[in-house]
C-alpha positions as CSV (number, residue, x, y, z in Angstrom):
1,X,-10.0,-101.4,-105.4
2,X,-14.0,-102.3,-106.1
3,X,-15.4,-101.8,-109.2
4,X,-17.5,-98.4,-109.0
5,X,-21.0,-99.3,-110.3
6,X,-23.2,-96.8,-108.6
7,X,-26.3,-98.4,-110.0
8,X,-27.8,-100.6,-107.1
9,X,-29.8,-103.3,-107.3
10,X,-33.3,-102.4,-105.3
11,X,-35.8,-104.3,-106.6
12,X,-37.4,-108.1,-106.3
13,X,-37.1,-110.4,-108.9
14,X,-39.9,-111.3,-110.8
15,X,-41.4,-114.6,-112.1
16,X,-40.9,-115.5,-115.9
17,X,-44.5,-117.3,-115.0
18,X,-46.7,-115.0,-113.6
19,X,-49.9,-117.5,-113.9
20,X,-50.3,-119.7,-110.8
21,X,-53.6,-118.4,-109.1
22,X,-53.7,-117.0,-105.8
23,X,-56.0,-117.7,-103.2
24,X,-56.3,-115.0,-100.2
25,X,-56.8,-115.4,-97.0
26,X,-58.0,-112.5,-95.5
27,X,-59.3,-109.1,-96.6
28,X,-57.7,-106.5,-94.4
29,X,-56.2,-103.2,-95.0
30,X,-53.1,-105.4,-95.7
31,X,-54.1,-107.4,-98.4
32,X,-56.8,-105.0,-99.6
33,X,-54.6,-101.8,-100.0
34,X,-51.1,-103.5,-99.4
35,X,-50.5,-106.8,-101.1
36,X,-53.5,-107.0,-104.1
37,X,-52.6,-103.5,-104.9
38,X,-49.2,-104.5,-105.3
39,X,-49.9,-108.1,-107.0
40,X,-51.7,-106.3,-109.7
41,X,-49.4,-104.0,-110.6
42,X,-46.6,-106.9,-110.8
43,X,-49.0,-108.7,-113.0
44,X,-49.5,-111.6,-110.4
45,X,-52.8,-113.5,-110.6
46,X,-55.2,-113.4,-107.6
47,X,-58.2,-115.8,-108.4
48,X,-60.1,-116.4,-105.6
49,X,-60.7,-114.7,-101.8
50,X,-62.1,-115.7,-98.6
51,X,-62.6,-113.7,-94.9
52,X,-64.5,-113.6,-91.7
53,X,-67.2,-111.4,-93.5
54,X,-68.3,-112.6,-96.9
55,X,-69.5,-108.7,-97.8
56,X,-65.8,-107.5,-96.8
57,X,-64.8,-110.2,-99.4
58,X,-67.3,-109.3,-102.0
59,X,-65.9,-105.5,-101.9
60,X,-62.3,-106.4,-102.1
61,X,-62.9,-109.1,-105.3
62,X,-64.8,-106.0,-106.7
63,X,-62.2,-103.9,-106.2
64,X,-59.4,-106.2,-107.3
65,X,-60.9,-108.2,-110.2
66,X,-61.3,-111.1,-108.3
67,X,-63.2,-113.7,-109.7
68,X,-64.3,-116.2,-107.2
69,X,-65.5,-115.4,-103.6
70,X,-65.4,-118.2,-101.0
71,X,-67.4,-118.1,-97.4
72,X,-64.5,-120.1,-95.8
73,X,-61.0,-120.8,-96.9
74,X,-61.4,-125.0,-96.8
75,X,-63.3,-124.0,-99.9
76,X,-60.9,-122.1,-101.2
77,X,-58.1,-124.3,-101.0
78,X,-60.1,-127.3,-102.8
79,X,-60.1,-125.3,-105.8
80,X,-58.2,-126.5,-108.3
81,X,-57.3,-123.2,-109.9
82,X,-55.8,-122.3,-106.7
83,X,-52.4,-123.4,-106.5
84,X,-50.9,-120.5,-104.3
85,X,-52.1,-119.5,-100.6
86,X,-51.6,-116.1,-99.6
87,X,-52.6,-116.3,-95.8
88,X,-52.9,-112.8,-94.2
89,X,-54.8,-113.6,-90.8
90,X,-54.0,-112.6,-87.5
91,X,-51.2,-114.7,-85.7
92,X,-53.1,-116.8,-83.4
93,X,-55.1,-118.0,-86.2
94,X,-52.7,-119.0,-89.3
95,X,-51.7,-122.2,-87.9
96,X,-55.1,-123.7,-88.1
97,X,-55.3,-122.2,-91.9
98,X,-52.2,-123.3,-93.0
99,X,-52.8,-126.8,-91.4
100,X,-55.9,-126.5,-93.2
101,X,-54.4,-125.1,-96.8
102,X,-51.5,-128.5,-96.8
103,X,-54.2,-131.0,-96.9
104,X,-55.1,-129.7,-100.0
105,X,-52.3,-131.6,-102.9
106,X,-53.2,-128.3,-105.5
107,X,-51.5,-126.0,-102.7
108,X,-47.9,-126.2,-103.9
109,X,-46.9,-123.1,-102.2
110,X,-47.5,-120.7,-99.0
111,X,-46.8,-117.1,-98.3
112,X,-47.4,-117.0,-94.4
113,X,-48.4,-113.5,-92.7
114,X,-45.6,-112.5,-90.6
115,X,-45.4,-112.8,-87.6
116,X,-45.6,-117.0,-88.5
117,X,-47.8,-117.6,-85.5
118,X,-47.6,-116.9,-81.8
119,X,-44.4,-117.9,-80.8
120,X,-41.5,-119.9,-82.4
121,X,-42.9,-122.5,-81.1
122,X,-46.1,-122.3,-83.2
123,X,-43.1,-121.1,-86.2
124,X,-41.4,-124.5,-85.8
125,X,-44.9,-126.5,-86.3
126,X,-45.9,-124.6,-89.5
127,X,-42.5,-124.8,-90.9
128,X,-42.8,-128.9,-90.4
129,X,-46.3,-129.1,-91.6
130,X,-45.2,-127.5,-94.9
131,X,-41.9,-129.6,-94.8
132,X,-44.1,-132.9,-94.2
133,X,-46.5,-132.1,-97.1
134,X,-44.3,-130.8,-99.4
135,X,-45.4,-127.7,-99.8
136,X,-43.2,-124.6,-100.1
137,X,-43.3,-122.1,-97.4
138,X,-42.3,-118.2,-97.7
139,X,-43.0,-115.6,-95.3
140,X,-44.2,-111.9,-95.7
141,X,-41.0,-110.1,-94.1
142,X,-42.1,-107.4,-96.3
143,X,-39.4,-104.8,-95.0
144,X,-36.8,-106.9,-96.9
145,X,-38.1,-105.2,-100.0
146,X,-38.2,-101.6,-99.1
147,X,-36.2,-100.2,-101.5
148,X,-33.5,-98.2,-99.2
149,X,-33.3,-101.7,-97.1
150,X,-32.7,-103.2,-100.2
151,X,-30.3,-100.9,-101.7
152,X,-28.3,-101.3,-98.8
153,X,-27.9,-104.8,-98.6
154,X,-26.7,-104.5,-102.3
155,X,-24.0,-101.9,-101.3
156,X,-23.1,-104.5,-98.7
157,X,-22.9,-107.5,-101.3
158,X,-20.6,-105.6,-103.3
159,X,-18.4,-104.7,-100.4
160,X,-18.6,-100.8,-101.1
161,X,-18.8,-100.2,-97.3
162,X,-16.7,-102.5,-96.5
163,X,-16.8,-105.4,-93.3
164,X,-20.2,-103.8,-91.4
165,X,-19.4,-102.5,-88.0
166,X,-22.7,-101.0,-86.6
167,X,-25.8,-100.8,-87.8
168,X,-28.9,-98.9,-86.4
169,X,-32.6,-98.0,-86.8
170,X,-34.3,-95.5,-84.8
171,X,-37.9,-95.1,-85.4
172,X,-40.0,-92.5,-84.0
173,X,-43.9,-93.7,-85.3
174,X,-47.5,-94.7,-84.6
175,X,-48.2,-97.9,-85.7
176,X,-51.7,-98.3,-86.9
177,X,-52.7,-100.7,-84.4
178,X,-55.5,-103.3,-85.3
179,X,-58.2,-104.6,-83.1
180,X,-57.0,-108.3,-83.0
181,X,-54.2,-107.1,-81.5
182,X,-56.4,-106.1,-77.9
183,X,-56.2,-109.7,-76.7
184,X,-52.5,-110.9,-77.4
185,X,-51.3,-109.6,-74.6
186,X,-48.0,-108.3,-76.6
187,X,-47.4,-105.3,-78.9
188,X,-44.3,-104.1,-80.2
189,X,-41.8,-106.4,-80.4
190,X,-44.2,-109.0,-82.8
191,X,-45.6,-106.9,-85.2
192,X,-43.2,-103.7,-85.6
193,X,-39.7,-105.0,-84.6
194,X,-40.0,-108.2,-85.8
195,X,-39.4,-105.8,-89.1
196,X,-36.0,-104.4,-88.0
197,X,-34.6,-107.6,-86.3
198,X,-35.8,-109.4,-89.4
199,X,-33.6,-106.5,-91.3
200,X,-30.8,-106.9,-89.3
201,X,-30.6,-110.4,-90.1
202,X,-30.6,-109.7,-93.7
203,X,-27.7,-106.9,-93.7
204,X,-25.6,-108.6,-91.5
205,X,-26.7,-112.4,-90.5
206,X,-27.4,-114.0,-87.5
207,X,-26.8,-112.3,-84.1
208,X,-25.2,-114.9,-81.7
209,X,-27.5,-112.4,-78.5
210,X,-29.6,-109.6,-77.5
211,X,-30.5,-107.5,-74.9
212,X,-33.8,-105.9,-74.8
213,X,-35.7,-103.5,-72.8
214,X,-39.2,-102.7,-72.9
215,X,-41.6,-100.2,-71.2
216,X,-46.0,-99.9,-72.2
217,X,-47.4,-97.2,-74.7
218,X,-48.8,-95.1,-72.5
219,X,-51.1,-94.3,-75.6
220,X,-52.3,-97.5,-76.1
221,X,-52.1,-99.6,-72.6
222,X,-56.0,-98.6,-72.0
223,X,-56.7,-100.0,-75.3
224,X,-54.6,-103.2,-75.8
225,X,-52.8,-104.7,-72.4
226,X,-49.4,-105.0,-73.1
227,X,-45.8,-105.3,-71.7
228,X,-43.7,-104.0,-75.1
229,X,-45.3,-101.0,-76.1
230,X,-41.7,-98.8,-76.7
231,X,-38.9,-101.4,-77.3
232,X,-35.1,-101.0,-77.5
233,X,-32.3,-103.4,-78.3
234,X,-28.8,-104.7,-78.7
235,X,-28.0,-107.3,-81.0
236,X,-24.8,-108.9,-80.4
237,X,-22.5,-110.9,-83.9
238,X,-19.3,-113.4,-82.9
239,X,-17.3,-111.4,-84.9
240,X,-18.0,-108.0,-83.4
241,X,-20.7,-106.1,-85.3
242,X,-23.4,-104.8,-83.2
243,X,-26.7,-103.6,-84.0
244,X,-29.2,-101.4,-82.1
245,X,-32.8,-100.1,-82.8
246,X,-35.1,-98.0,-80.6
247,X,-38.3,-98.5,-81.5
248,X,-40.2,-95.7,-80.2
249,X,-44.2,-95.3,-80.5
250,X,-44.9,-93.2,-78.3
251,X,-43.1,-90.2,-80.0
252,X,-44.6,-87.5,-77.6
253,X,-48.3,-86.7,-77.1
254,X,-49.0,-86.5,-81.0
255,X,-52.1,-83.6,-80.1
256,X,-53.1,-80.9,-81.8
257,X,-50.7,-77.5,-80.3
258,X,-47.9,-80.0,-79.9
259,X,-45.4,-80.1,-82.5
260,X,-44.4,-83.9,-84.1
261,X,-41.4,-85.5,-85.0
262,X,-42.3,-88.9,-86.7
263,X,-40.3,-90.8,-88.7
264,X,-37.9,-93.6,-89.0
265,X,-33.7,-93.3,-89.9
266,X,-31.4,-96.4,-90.3
267,X,-27.4,-96.4,-90.8
268,X,-25.0,-99.0,-91.5
269,X,-21.2,-97.7,-91.1
270,X,-18.6,-100.3,-92.6
271,X,-15.0,-100.0,-92.3
272,X,-14.9,-98.4,-95.9
273,X,-17.9,-96.8,-95.9
274,X,-21.3,-95.7,-94.4
275,X,-25.2,-95.4,-95.4
276,X,-27.7,-93.9,-94.5
277,X,-31.5,-94.1,-94.8
278,X,-34.9,-92.9,-93.9
279,X,-38.4,-95.1,-94.5
280,X,-41.3,-93.5,-96.3
281,X,-43.9,-95.7,-94.6
282,X,-44.9,-93.2,-91.5
283,X,-46.1,-91.1,-94.4
284,X,-48.6,-93.1,-95.4
285,X,-51.0,-93.0,-97.3
286,X,-48.8,-90.4,-98.6
287,X,-46.5,-91.7,-101.6
288,X,-43.4,-91.2,-99.7
289,X,-40.2,-93.3,-101.1
290,X,-37.4,-94.7,-99.0
291,X,-34.2,-92.8,-99.2
292,X,-30.7,-93.6,-98.8
293,X,-27.7,-91.3,-99.3
294,X,-23.9,-93.6,-98.7
295,X,-20.2,-92.7,-99.3
296,X,-17.2,-94.8,-99.7
297,X,-13.6,-95.2,-100.3
298,X,-14.9,-96.9,-103.2
299,X,-16.4,-94.1,-104.5
300,X,-15.0,-91.1,-104.3
301,X,-17.3,-88.1,-104.8
302,X,-18.5,-87.5,-101.4
303,X,-22.0,-88.6,-101.4
304,X,-23.9,-90.6,-103.5
305,X,-27.9,-90.3,-103.0
306,X,-29.6,-92.9,-106.0
307,X,-33.8,-92.3,-106.3
308,X,-36.6,-94.5,-107.2
309,X,-40.0,-93.5,-107.4
310,X,-41.4,-97.0,-105.6
311,X,-42.2,-96.6,-101.9
312,X,-42.7,-99.8,-99.3
313,X,-46.0,-99.1,-99.3
314,X,-47.9,-100.7,-101.4
315,X,-44.9,-101.4,-104.3
316,X,-42.8,-103.6,-101.3
317,X,-45.4,-106.1,-101.1
318,X,-44.7,-107.7,-104.4
319,X,-41.7,-108.8,-103.1
320,X,-42.6,-111.3,-101.2
321,X,-44.6,-112.9,-103.3
322,X,-42.6,-112.7,-106.4
323,X,-40.0,-114.5,-104.4
324,X,-42.1,-117.3,-103.7
325,X,-43.3,-117.3,-107.3
326,X,-39.7,-117.4,-108.3
327,X,-38.9,-120.5,-106.1
328,X,-41.5,-122.4,-107.3
329,X,-40.8,-121.8,-111.0
330,X,-37.1,-122.6,-110.3
331,X,-38.1,-125.8,-108.2
332,X,-35.8,-123.7,-105.4
333,X,-35.8,-122.7,-101.8
334,X,-37.5,-119.0,-101.3
335,X,-35.8,-116.2,-100.6
336,X,-37.5,-115.7,-97.2
337,X,-38.4,-119.5,-96.2
338,X,-40.3,-120.7,-93.5
339,X,-37.3,-122.6,-92.1
340,X,-35.2,-119.7,-92.4
341,X,-37.6,-117.3,-91.0
342,X,-37.5,-119.6,-87.6
343,X,-34.7,-117.3,-86.8
344,X,-36.4,-114.3,-86.8
345,X,-39.1,-116.0,-84.7
346,X,-36.2,-117.1,-82.5
347,X,-35.0,-113.8,-82.3
348,X,-38.3,-111.9,-81.1
349,X,-38.6,-114.7,-78.6
350,X,-35.4,-113.6,-77.4
351,X,-36.1,-110.4,-76.9
352,X,-39.0,-111.2,-75.1
353,X,-37.3,-113.5,-72.9
354,X,-34.5,-110.6,-72.1
355,X,-36.9,-107.9,-71.3
356,X,-38.5,-110.2,-68.6
357,X,-35.4,-111.8,-67.2
358,X,-33.5,-108.7,-67.6
359,X,-30.6,-110.3,-68.8
360,X,-28.8,-111.0,-72.7
361,X,-30.3,-113.9,-74.1
362,X,-28.6,-116.2,-76.6
363,X,-30.3,-117.1,-79.8
364,X,-29.9,-120.7,-79.2
365,X,-31.7,-120.9,-76.1
366,X,-34.7,-120.3,-78.2
367,X,-33.5,-122.8,-80.8
368,X,-32.8,-125.9,-79.0
369,X,-35.8,-125.5,-76.6
């Protein structure tokens, strides 16, 4: 019998040293409304910022008390006070920005945005650039720090659910698509599903193969040409586990006079128990914490429902930077390293290949390509 400790580890480990100077590349919504808010709340030290439009950089710098604004990332990377580069740019720009960052010896660590490039091949080039330069690379897979996702991982780590059997994520929500996506030719798998695919890896480990089916989102196709609006996929594990997700970004007409049914639900079933929860993100900007409820043969008493006040947006965004700063402080690998995230990128690429060829794709097909 496992000890019935009902307290769950759902918060990121923070570094003792929060002083490393963070240089921010990008001043859009994720940086200004999520990352920098979470960094200030956690006591981190953003010291400089740059973006395509100086006026926007200056506005964000003023809002978050950032002392330096640069016209280019090259100028900012040369600032000796900047030792950590936080890169929040569209994926087609990320490789070149990182190529510039690793040229500067003062840059000791980089937090890359997800997706880490346009595809697995670009992500691999980014990883090799950082490894060759001796620069630590972490990836901003921030759903791993959603409080319910992290609490579920703790249940799995403690054996409270027993051996996992099945995990599912059911998303019926409309993402806030942004203008940079208009030229990509793709939509949901690399931008939204990548969160769920990475979460399955976080919970269960690496699958052997995936089968994916996609169709266009009627609401978005006229704005952003794409092949993957609505996406459904099944992950197969060597030991018999299965995971699946329904990423429905349509969710009905969602017009005046039509009822809405929007939300994200997840569920993990094991031999000894099950956990299920909701993700609060679709209610943003309303502050809605994600939830978790679980039951187990190891914790008699029916359902247990821990509660917290933190929410994914913006609180969880402290986690990816925290794990990078902890790794820098302890000289260890980041919890979400670039090298590990290659497997998430490969899984995403495998989904695209599966959808195009209407077959199950083994992840090794991508990793060895």
